[in-house]
N, C-alpha and C positions, 0 to 999 in steps of 0.2 A: 522503438520507443523505450525510454528508460524510466523506471518507476522505483522509488525508494519505499520499501515496505519494512518498517522498523529499522533494521540495520542491514538489510540485504537489497542490493541493486538488482532489479529484474530487468531483463532486456527481452523484448518481444515485438512481433509485428501484429498490430491490431487486426489487420485483414486476415491473417492466417488463423488467429484464435477465434474470430467472430465472423462466421459466414453471414451473409445478409439476413437470413431468417433469425439467427441468434441476435444480431444487432438490432433488428426490428423489435424483437421481444424485449430486449433491454431498454430500448427507447421508451417503452410504455411504463417501465418501472419508475416510481418516484425515487429521488435520491435517498430519501429516508429509508426506503426499503433496501436499497443497496447497502447503506451503512449497517442496517440490521443484519443482513446476510454476512457482512464482514465480521460483525460481533459474534454471530452464531458460529462461524467457522473457527474463530479464535477461541471461543468457549470450548469447543470440542477438541481443539489442538492448539494449545498456547504457543507452541514452537513451530507454527505453520511455515514461516518463510524458510526455516532450515530443514523442515521435514518434507515439504512438497513444493518444489518450484512450480510445477504445472498448476496446482490449485492456487498458489499465490499469484501466478500470472493471470489466471482467470479473474480473481478478485480485483487485481489492479486494473485489468481491462474494464471491468464493470464500472469501477470508479471513474476511470478516464473517459469512458463513453458518455457517462452522465455529466461529468464536469471536466471538460478538456483542459482546463487550466490547472487541475490538480495532478501533481506527479509525485506525491509523497503522502504516506499515511503512517501514523504511529498508532499501533493497536496494543493496548495494555490491559491485562487482567491480573488476577491473583497468582498466576503462574502454575495453575493446576486446572484440570477440567472443572468447569464451573457453569453457571447460568450466563446467558448472553447479557443479562442485565448487569453483570459484574464486570463487563468488558467496556473499556472506554476507547474511543477512536478519535483521532485528531488528524485533520487534513492540512496539507500545505502545498504551495506552489513555489518550486525552487528554480533558480536560474540554471540555464543549461550548463554554464561553466562549472557550477557546483556539482551538478549531476555527473559530469564527466570526471571531475576530481574524485568524487566518491567511487565511481566505477573503476578508476585507476587504483585507488586504495584497495578495493575489493580484489582486483586482479593480482595485486601484490600480497594479498591475504593480510592486509593491515586495516581493513574496515571492521572495527570492533564495535560493540554496543556503546562503549565509552566514546569512541571517535565520532560515531553517528550522532550521539547525544550532544557532544560539544560543538560539532559543526552544523547541526540542523535543529534538533529538537529543543535544545536549551534556548535557541533563538526563535523558535517557531511562533512565539507570541507576536513577533513583529510581522509575520507573514501568514498567520493562521487564517484559514477559510472556514466559514460556518459549515457545520455538518447538517 
């Protein structure tokens, strides 16, 4: 599975990251709680996608398990450790072709915050999903 978290493409296998017991627990969480957990994680570490791929994959997996159509999230805060209330999260559903294009750019070390913003987040209003 490919998932864009801010400006980082994450690639993971859901079955490997979420054994049945974990998936069952996540199934009982409301999506609002998952979004809150994402905000809390970014409040503690605003550079999370760059700092911890494993934790970023777990957050992406939680989102995808609750909303399978979502394959991208933009999480923004003030850029320093802050309260979860100061962090905003936006979700999107991107076409597979765009995800593979972004992955290719990342493999070439050309997926920058500016590139992700111009290719995805500046246009996200057209494909935004409610949080």
